[in-house]
MIKOLTI-394053 format. One record per residue (C-alpha): y, z negated, x negated; residue number from 1. Coordinates in steps of 0.25 Angstrom, whole numbers, always signed. Layout:
     c2     c3     c1  pos
      Y      Z      X  NUM
...
// end
This chain:
     c2     c3     c1  pos
     -9   -243    +98    1
    -21   -253    +96    2
    -34   -244    +97    3
    -44   -251   +107    4
    -55   -258    +99    5
    -68   -250    +98    6
    -81   -252    +91    7
    -87   -240    +83    8
   -103   -240    +86    9
   -106   -226    +79   10
    -99   -219    +69   11
   -100   -205    +65   12
    -96   -200    +51   13
    -89   -186    +53   14
    -90   -184    +38   15
   -100   -181    +27   16
   -104   -186    +13   17
    -99   -198     +6   18
    -88   -202    +16   19
    -99   -201    +27   20
   -108   -211    +19   21
    -95   -220    +17   22
    -92   -221    +32   23
   -107   -224    +37   24
   -107   -235    +25   25
    -97   -242    +33   26
   -101   -239    +47   27
   -115   -246    +42   28
   -108   -257    +38   29
   -101   -258    +51   30
   -114   -257    +59   31
   -109   -243    +65   32
   -119   -232    +68   33
   -116   -219    +61   34
   -117   -204    +63   35
   -116   -194    +51   36
   -114   -178    +53   37
   -119   -169    +44   38
   -119   -154    +41   39
   -131   -146    +35   40
   -127   -148    +21   41
   -126   -163    +24   42
   -139   -165    +30   43
   -146   -172    +19   44
   -133   -179    +15   45
   -134   -195    +13   46
   -123   -198    +24   47
   -132   -191    +35   48
   -143   -202    +34   49
   -134   -213    +31   50
   -130   -212    +45   51
   -137   -217    +58   52
   -136   -204    +64   53
   -132   -191    +59   54
   -127   -177    +67   55
   -127   -163    +60   56
   -118   -153    +59   57
   -123   -139    +57   58
   -117   -132    +47   59
   -111   -135    +33   60
    -96   -130    +33   61
    -87   -142    +36   62
    -81   -134    +46   63
    -95   -133    +54   64
    -98   -147    +51   65
    -90   -159    +48   66
    -76   -153    +53   67
    -83   -150    +67   68
    -75   -161    +74   69
    -82   -157    +87   70
    -96   -158    +81   71
    -92   -173    +75   72
    -89   -176    +89   73
   -101   -171    +95   74
   -109   -180    +84   75
   -101   -191    +89   76
   -104   -189   +104   77
   -120   -186   +100   78
   -122   -198    +92   79
   -113   -208   +100   80
   -103   -210    +88   81
    -91   -218    +93   82
    -82   -215    +81   83
    -82   -205    +68   84
    -77   -207    +55   85
    -72   -195    +49   86
    -73   -198    +34   87
    -64   -189    +25   88
    -61   -174    +27   89
    -67   -166    +37   90
    -63   -171    +50   91
    -56   -184    +46   92
    -42   -179    +47   93
    -43   -170    +59   94
    -36   -176    +71   95
    -43   -166    +81   96
    -56   -173    +77   97
    -50   -186    +79   98
    -46   -182    +93   99
    -58   -176    +96  100
    -67   -190    +92  101
    -56   -198   +102  102
    -59   -187   +113  103
    -74   -190   +111  104
    -72   -205   +112  105
    -76   -206    +96  106
    -68   -215    +88  107
    -61   -208    +75  108
    -61   -217    +63  109
    -48   -212    +58  110
    -33   -211    +62  111
    -28   -205    +74  112
    -28   -190    +77  113
    -12   -192    +76  114
    -12   -197    +62  115
    -21   -188    +57  116
    -14   -175    +63  117
     -1   -181    +57  118
     -7   -180    +43  119
    -15   -168    +45  120
     -2   -160    +40  121
     +3   -164    +27  122
    +16   -158    +30  123
    +18   -166    +43  124
    +12   -179    +36  125
    +24   -177    +26  126
    +33   -177    +38  127
    +28   -189    +45  128
    +28   -197    +31  129
    +42   -193    +29  130
    +47   -200    +42  131
    +38   -211    +39  132
    +46   -212    +25  133
    +34   -210    +16  134
    +39   -202     +4  135
    +34   -188     +3  136
    +36   -175     -6  137
    +44   -163     -3  138
    +35   -152     +3  139
    +35   -139    +11  140
    +25   -135    +21  141
    +19   -120    +23  142
    +12   -118    +36  143
     -1   -112    +39  144
     +2    -96    +37  145
    +17    -98    +34  146
    +23    -88    +23  147
    +24    -93    +10  148
    +35    -82     +6  149
    +46    -91     -2  150
    +38   -103     -2  151
    +40   -104    -18  152
    +55   -105    -15  153
    +54   -116     -2  154
    +44   -124    -11  155
    +54   -125    -22  156
    +65   -128    -14  157
    +58   -139     -5  158
    +47   -144    -14  159
    +49   -142    -28  160
    +39   -136    -39  161
    +29   -139    -41  162
    +22   -138    -28  163
     +8   -143    -22  164
     +4   -136    -12  165
     -5   -143     -1  166
    -13   -140    +12  167
     -6   -147    +23  168
    -18   -151    +31  169
    -29   -156    +22  170
    -32   -163     +9  171
    -41   -164     -2  172
    -33   -156    -11  173
    -37   -143     -5  174
    -25   -132     -3  175
    -17   -139    -14  176
    -10   -132    -25  177
     +1   -136    -34  178
    +11   -125    -38  179
    +21   -126    -50  180
    +25   -111    -49  181
    +33   -106    -38  182
    +26    -92    -39  183
    +12    -98    -36  184
    +17   -105    -23  185
    +11    -95    -14  186
     -1    -92    -20  187
     -4   -108    -20  188
     +1   -110     -5  189
     -8    -97     -1  190
    -20   -104     -9  191
    -18   -117     -3  192
    -18   -112    +12  193
    -31   -106    +10  194
    -37   -118     +5  195
    -31   -125    +16  196
    -35   -116    +26  197
    -49   -117    +22  198
    -49   -132    +20  199
    -40   -136    +33  200
    -39   -125    +41  201
    -23   -124    +39  202
    -16   -117    +28  203
     -3   -125    +30  204
     +1   -130    +14  205
    +14   -138    +10  206
    +20   -139     -3  207
    +23   -152     -9  208
    +31   -155    -21  209
    +20   -157    -33  210
    +22   -171    -41  211
    +18   -169    -55  212
     +6   -181    -60  213
     +7   -186    -45  214
     -2   -198    -42  215
     -9   -197    -29  216
     -9   -211    -22  217
    -14   -214     -9  218
    -14   -225     +0  219
    -25   -230    +10  220
    -19   -236    +24  221
    -26   -240    +36  222
    -20   -243    +50  223
    -26   -249    +63  224
    -22   -246    +76  225
    -16   -261    +77  226
     -3   -257    +70  227
     -9   -261    +56  228
     -7   -250    +45  229
    -10   -254    +30  230
    -12   -247    +16  231
    -25   -251     +7  232
    -17   -248     -6  233
    -18   -235    -15  234
    -27   -225    -21  235
    -24   -217    -34  236
    -30   -203    -31  237
    -24   -195    -43  238
    -35   -190    -50  239
    -39   -176    -43  240
    -43   -163    -45  241
    -38   -151    -36  242
    -31   -162    -28  243
    -44   -169    -24  244
    -46   -184    -28  245
    -55   -187    -39  246
    -54   -201    -43  247
    -46   -212    -35  248
    -43   -227    -36  249
    -37   -238    -29  250
    -28   -244    -32  251
    -18   -234    -40  252
    -16   -238    -56  253
     -1   -234    -54  254
     +4   -240    -41  255
    +10   -254    -42  256
     +9   -264    -30  257
    +25   -260    -26  258
    +21   -244    -25  259
     +8   -249    -18  260
    +17   -254     -8  261
    +26   -244     -7  262
    +13   -233     -6  263
     +7   -242     +4  264
    +20   -244    +12  265
    +21   -228    +12  266
     +7   -226    +17  267
     +7   -236    +29  268
    +20   -229    +33  269
    +13   -216    +33  270
     +2   -222    +40  271
    +10   -228    +51  272
    +18   -215    +52  273
     +6   -208    +58  274
     +0   -219    +66  275
    -11   -220    +57  276
    -25   -228    +59  277
    -36   -230    +52  278
    -38   -226    +36  279
    -28   -215    +29  280
    -23   -213    +17  281
    -10   -209    +13  282
     -8   -200     +0  283
     +4   -202     -9  284
     +8   -194    -22  285
    +14   -203    -32  286
    +22   -198    -44  287
    +25   -204    -58  288
    +36   -213    -54  289
    +28   -218    -43  290
    +35   -212    -32  291
    +24   -208    -21  292
    +24   -197     -9  293
    +16   -194     +3  294
     +6   -184     +2  295
     -3   -187    +14  296
    -12   -195    +24  297
    -26   -193    +24  298
    -30   -198    +37  299
    -44   -203    +34  300
    -52   -211    +25  301
    -50   -205    +10  302
    -62   -201     +0  303
    -56   -212     -9  304
    -56   -225     +1  305
    -67   -232     -7  306
    -57   -235    -17  307
    -49   -243     -8  308
    -61   -249     -2  309
    -65   -255    -16  310
    -51   -261    -20  311
    -48   -266     -4  312
    -62   -269     -1  313
    -59   -263    +13  314
    -70   -254    +19  315
    -61   -243    +24  316
    -71   -236    +33  317
    -73   -248    +39  318
    -59   -251    +41  319
    -57   -236    +47  320
    -69   -240    +58  321
    -62   -254    +61  322
    -49   -247    +64  323
    -55   -236    +71  324
    -62   -248    +80  325
    -47   -252    +84  326
    -47   -264    +73  327
    -36   -269    +66  328
    -36   -269    +51  329
    -43   -281    +45  330
    -36   -290    +35  331
    -43   -286    +25  332
    -37   -272    +27  333
    -21   -277    +30  334
    -21   -286    +18  335
    -29   -277     +8  336
    -29   -279     -6  337
    -33   -272    -18  338
    -43   -278    -27  339
    -47   -270    -41  340
    -49   -255    -42  341
    -56   -243    -38  342
    -58   -229    -42  343
    -66   -219    -35  344
    -72   -206    -41  345
    -75   -192    -33  346
    -89   -189    -39  347
    -89   -173    -35  348
    -99   -162    -37  349
    -89   -153    -45  350
    -86   -147    -59  351
    -74   -152    -65  352
    -74   -144    -76  353
    -75   -131    -67  354
    -62   -134    -59  355
    -70   -144    -51  356
    -81   -134    -45  357
    -89   -140    -35  358
   -103   -142    -36  359
   -115   -141    -25  360
   -129   -143    -26  361
   -139   -154    -26  362
   -136   -167    -32  363
   -149   -169    -41  364
   -145   -183    -44  365
   -133   -192    -37  366
   -132   -207    -44  367
   -119   -215    -45  368
   -122   -229    -51  369
   -120   -241    -41  370
   -113   -249    -52  371
   -105   -261    -48  372
    -91   -258    -42  373
    -95   -243    -39  374
    -96   -238    -25  375
   -102   -223    -23  376
    -98   -215    -11  377
   -106   -204    -10  378
   -112   -193     +0  379
   -123   -189     -9  380
   -136   -193    -16  381
   -146   -186    -25  382
   -152   -174    -19  383
   -139   -172    -10  384
   -133   -158     -9  385
   -118   -155    -13  386
   -114   -144     -4  387
   -102   -135     -5  388
    -98   -137    +10  389
    -93   -149     +7  390
    -85   -158     -3  391
    -90   -161    -17  392
    -89   -176    -18  393
   -101   -183    -21  394
    -97   -196    -21  395
    -86   -206    -23  396
    -87   -216    -34  397
    -79   -229    -33  398
    -79   -240    -43  399
    -70   -254    -41  400
    -66   -262    -51  401
    -57   -273    -53  402
    -48   -264    -62  403
    -45   -250    -62  404
    -52   -248    -76  405
    -63   -254    -72  406
    -64   -247    -60  407
    -63   -232    -69  408
    -74   -238    -79  409
    -84   -242    -66  410
    -81   -229    -60  411
    -82   -221    -73  412
    -95   -229    -76  413
   -102   -225    -62  414
    -99   -211    -63  415
   -104   -211    -78  416
   -117   -217    -73  417
   -119   -207    -61  418
   -129   -196    -63  419
   -126   -183    -52  420
   -134   -172    -55  421
   -135   -158    -48  422
   -121   -154    -50  423
   -108   -155    -59  424
   -100   -167    -53  425
    -86   -173    -58  426
    -93   -186    -63  427
    -89   -183    -77  428
    -74   -180    -74  429
    -73   -194    -65  430
    -78   -201    -77  431
    -70   -194    -86  432
    -57   -198    -78  433
    -61   -212    -76  434
    -62   -214    -92  435
    -51   -207    -96  436
    -38   -215   -100  437
    -27   -209    -92  438
    -35   -212    -80  439
    -38   -225    -84  440
    -24   -230    -87  441
    -21   -224    -71  442
    -12   -212    -78  443
    -16   -202    -68  444
    -11   -192    -58  445
    -16   -180    -50  446
    -16   -172    -62  447
    -26   -180    -70  448
    -37   -172    -70  449
    -29   -159    -73  450
    -23   -166    -86  451
    -37   -172    -89  452
    -46   -159    -87  453
    -61   -162    -83  454
    -65   -157    -94  455
    -61   -166   -103  456
    -62   -179    -92  457
    -76   -174    -88  458
    -82   -171   -103  459
    -95   -176   -105  460
   -100   -182   -118  461
   -102   -172   -130  462
   -117   -179   -131  463
   -119   -174   -116  464
   -120   -159   -117  465
   -133   -160   -128  466
   -139   -172   -122  467
   -138   -166   -109  468
   -143   -153   -112  469
   -157   -159   -120  470
   -159   -168   -108  471
   -159   -155    -98  472
   -168   -148   -106  473
   -176   -159   -108  474
   -177   -163    -93  475
   -181   -149    -90  476
   -192   -149   -100  477
   -197   -162    -93  478
   -196   -155    -80  479
   -205   -145    -85  480
   -215   -154    -92  481
   -217   -164    -80  482
   -205   -164    -69  483
   -211   -178    -64  484
   -213   -185    -76  485
   -205   -193    -85  486
   -208   -192    -99  487
   -215   -203   -107  488
   -207   -212   -118  489
   -213   -203   -128  490
   -214   -189   -121  491
   -228   -185   -128  492
   -230   -173   -117  493
   -217   -167   -123  494
   -221   -167   -137  495
   -219   -154   -142  496
   -219   -155   -158  497
   -225   -142   -159  498
   -217   -134   -149  499
   -203   -125   -150  500
   -192   -134   -147  501
   -188   -133   -131  502
   -176   -124   -129  503
   -167   -122   -118  504
   -152   -118   -115  505
   -142   -123   -105  506
   -130   -119   -101  507
   -118   -129   -100  508
   -106   -120    -94  509
   -107   -108   -102  510
   -112   -114   -114  511
   -126   -113   -118  512
   -132   -127   -123  513
   -147   -124   -132  514
   -155   -134   -131  515
   -167   -136   -141  516
   -177   -149   -142  517
   -191   -152   -145  518
   -198   -164   -142  519
   -205   -173   -153  520
   -210   -185   -145  521
   -198   -193   -140  522
   -190   -186   -151  523
   -183   -174   -147  524
   -178   -162   -156  525
   -166   -157   -150  526
   -154   -146   -152  527
   -143   -144   -142  528
   -133   -132   -144  529
   -139   -132   -159  530
   -136   -147   -161  531
   -148   -155   -166  532
   -148   -168   -157  533
   -151   -180   -166  534
   -161   -191   -161  535
   -165   -186   -149  536
   -176   -193   -142  537
   -181   -191   -127  538
   -185   -203   -119  539
   -188   -197   -107  540
   -186   -185    -98  541
   -187   -179    -84  542
   -182   -168    -77  543
   -171   -176    -72  544
   -168   -186    -83  545
   -169   -187    -99  546
   -168   -199   -107  547
   -164   -194   -121  548
   -159   -200   -134  549
   -149   -192   -144  550
   -144   -200   -156  551
   -149   -213   -152  552
   -142   -212   -139  553
   -151   -212   -127  554
   -145   -206   -114  555
   -152   -203   -100  556
   -148   -190    -94  557
   -151   -185    -80  558
   -155   -171    -77  559
   -155   -161    -65  560
   -157   -147    -63  561
   -150   -140    -52  562
   -151   -123    -51  563
   -146   -119    -63  564
   -139   -132    -68  565
   -145   -144    -76  566
   -138   -157    -75  567
   -138   -169    -86  568
   -131   -182    -83  569
   -129   -194    -92  570
   -120   -204    -97  571
   -114   -193   -105  572
   -109   -185    -93  573
   -115   -173    -84  574
   -119   -160    -90  575
   -123   -149    -82  576
   -130   -136    -88  577
   -137   -124    -84  578
   -151   -119    -90  579
   -148   -106    -96  580
   -162    -99    -94  581
   -168   -105    -82  582
   -155   -108    -74  583
   -145    -97    -75  584
   -132   -102    -70  585
   -127    -96    -57  586
   -120    -82    -58  587
   -125    -81    -74  588
   -133    -68    -71  589
   -121    -61    -63  590
   -113    -52    -70  591
   -102    -53    -80  592
    -90    -57    -72  593
    -96    -63    -60  594
    -89    -74    -51  595
   -100    -83    -47  596
    -97    -93    -36  597
    -96   -107    -44  598
   -101   -116    -31  599
   -106   -113    -18  600
    -94   -109     -9  601
    -87   -101     +1  602
    -77    -89     -3  603
    -64    -90     +4  604
    -56    -79     -2  605
    -59    -67    -10  606
    -48    -63    -19  607
    -54    -50    -27  608
    -62    -37    -21  609
    -72    -28    -29  610
    -63    -19    -38  611
    -52    -29    -40  612
    -45    -30    -55  613
    -45    -45    -57  614
    -40    -52    -69  615
    -45    -65    -75  616
    -44    -77    -66  617
    -40    -69    -54  618
    -46    -77    -41  619
    -57    -67    -35  620
    -61    -77    -24  621
    -61    -91    -19  622
    -72   -101    -16  623
    -72   -113     -6  624
    -81   -124     -9  625
    -80   -139     -7  626
    -67   -136     +1  627
    -60   -131    -13  628
    -57   -117    -16  629
    -62   -111    -30  630
    -56    -98    -35  631
    -67    -89    -43  632
    -57    -81    -51  633
    -60    -68    -60  634
    -67    -73    -74  635
    -59    -60    -82  636
    -50    -48    -79  637
    -59    -37    -71  638
    -64    -30    -59  639
    -71    -37    -46  640
    -84    -29    -47  641
    -91    -37    -36  642
    -88    -46    -26  643
    -97    -54    -19  644
    -90    -64    -10  645
    -82    -63     +4  646
    -73    -75    +12  647
    -81    -84    +19  648
    -95    -82    +10  649
   -103    -92     +5  650
   -108    -92    -10  651
   -116    -99    -19  652
   -114   -106    -32  653
   -117    -93    -41  654
   -115    -82    -33  655
   -108    -71    -38  656
    -95    -68    -32  657
    -87    -58    -40  658
    -89    -49    -52  659
    -77    -46    -61  660
    -80    -36    -71  661
    -72    -37    -83  662
    -61    -28    -86  663
    -64    -20    -99  664
    -56    -25   -111  665
    -45    -14   -113  666
    -46     -9    -99  667
// end
């Protein structure tokens, strides 16, 4: 049925961060007035002032702000917005929200509520796809509250091991577990249920055959209200951690024209089967033989939509708005072509070496170079605060080039030149992946980051630690001497020929790094960890930038301090230190056996009590931060002697949660 044409004059973006900024950008180009909504934590975020108007949603938790459909509709009515773009996440796949908009006379820039509802359950979606002739994997549904008794035997008979446990409602990798041993299935289902209930409000899970070394391939679809439904080619999304995408690209390096035709036809069939309108994504899993199977339909714009825009030349947000206004898809979409290759990297505040522990805090410096062919979609800037309340993605960095190899090289260069201080990020991991030969050959699958550990991929140059340690020490001295003055070409004010060498101790994880240096004009006598650095010359230094020459090689190191941490970033990579004497690490003064909160978060489970005997590796409690569960485990065999954590309690980084008194040897 054809939708009567309408004209959107003012659009409210019911989202935050980089996707809010992205939608606002297209609206400005279309001369559509804009409204943002923002929580307390986002009051100073860039997207708030990028909109023409903004409405405050009091509070921070998503359930109190961005997930409040009633508050979003009220904001539309208050500002006169006649349309809502939901972005992705939050209310984007909420059929009730879409209906509430329609009831209020507000255009929902997305699919009909019926289409959203039909894909809200992965199990119901699979049944629809089977009926539409789309290939699917065998599976088994376990309803919320249904007993898991005898589940291991049922799974063996109906699904087959290994089994992938998934949340039936929602996505983003939350609630997913891979089970190889039938004895582990009940525990995996229980854990997945808890995470699914917390994230999506429904603990229903389903079991699906796990494909070994699969590729994650998705197809962008678009449909209008005039009977047109097309695909805009595929995206390769196989580089993942914790079932969440890290690097995406278009087109896939292994999809041939023939397979592309089959994938596209299956995706369009899926869209038609649910009466789809607007932008959507049909996700598939592909095995090593090239066979593919339906995973799910995301009834919204995807995070990785920029790579499709880059290779087709289309503005998908503008297309969404056009379709929502009742227009037919234009010829450029009906007859789209692939030009070149695009790769996107998700730059996140997290520590890959610590199981991707998310980070929070203030960005003291955020600068990604605008190289030709590079696009940066971000919701932060220097001075922004990364909150524990929301996703930890800082930016999406996208590179387009005529070939895949050229796009990978360009993106690696842009990321390597990025300077990010104030928190640990996955920047060096992304660069490592983009430069790794298996990735460059396109020989990838969803287990790539398991085979290629982040410790290897994200490893900085051997020269980084001594150079960065010296730079941090010199920057601290510069700050103490004259916080606003750059040293002159010959730093005469720093001459300390007759003084003792300056000494400091920095911590790199658990390792102490000893730094000693003495300035003699521009020449520097420096020792790091007992090793004399040859040919050191100091060109200039301030509290945030040091220009050093070592062994004839000159490099500029950006430096910053945030609480206990000292950050150094250069072409060699990023290093995070703590100054031992002046800035002890959180929890460093706590008694032996103390388990401290590794991030700001909320306690969602307590598995131990005071006086309980535990063994090394036992989960004593679980924190939730940035939509993910983080298990806190006993460091050794012993007895829980203290516990300062209750379910629902919000804790800060460094808070002592549990103390496990170590068992005496031979006891």
